[in-house]
C-alpha positions, 0 to 999 in steps of 0.5 A: 180296620178298627184294629189296626188303628187300636193297634197303632194306637197304641203303640204308639200311646207305649212309645212318648209314655215314659217321656211323659212319666220321667218328671213329675211338678211335685206342689211343695204341701198339694192343695195348703201350698206353703204357708204358716202351721202345717207340717211338711216335714210331715207331708214331705215323709212318703214322697219321693223326689227324683232328679229331675221332678220340679217343686213347686212352692203355691202362695199368696207373696209377700207373706212370704218367701222361700229360699234355698239352703243347706243344713246348718241354714237351716238348723239354725234358720238363717236366710241368706242374702235378701235377692236370693230370694223366690218371692214368685207366690209359682216359684219353680225348683227344678230339682237337678242332683240327687243328696238332701235338700233344704228351703225355710220361709224368710219373712219374720220369723215363720222358719221359726215357726216350721215354715219349712222343708227339707228332702231328700233327691235321689237319682232317678230307678234304673226303670226311669235311667233306661227309657229315653225320649229321642228323636228314633221315638219321635220318628217311631211314634210316626211312622205307626201314626201315618200309618195307623191313618194311611191303613 
């Protein structure tokens, strides 16, 4: 009886696990957050960013902010209009499309001091793309769970 419940629980986990691992929140700078005197290019170098992931910029406002810019704005530290700044201190940016993305701090000369990030967002891998969290998965997981309780 216990082994049936273990098998059922394992099946439920395997059915639901793909939805858990598909997208992730990535805190920019990890524990350091979004601040001066940090090498964001080195930080991003070995990371994999995929469509569906979310960048989280953590900082203490109004000391910093975040602007999404293009390649030229990144290179020249040109900030867009003030109303385009993210200013909450816990800014979340969903990566919706593949390609290069650029972010800068628009406070004072922070960008010129290196407070900027460029990343390359990849399409989801073919293995991840083939895994779809659907109503059928939920239904099958519910059936297994009911069977585990009844048996």
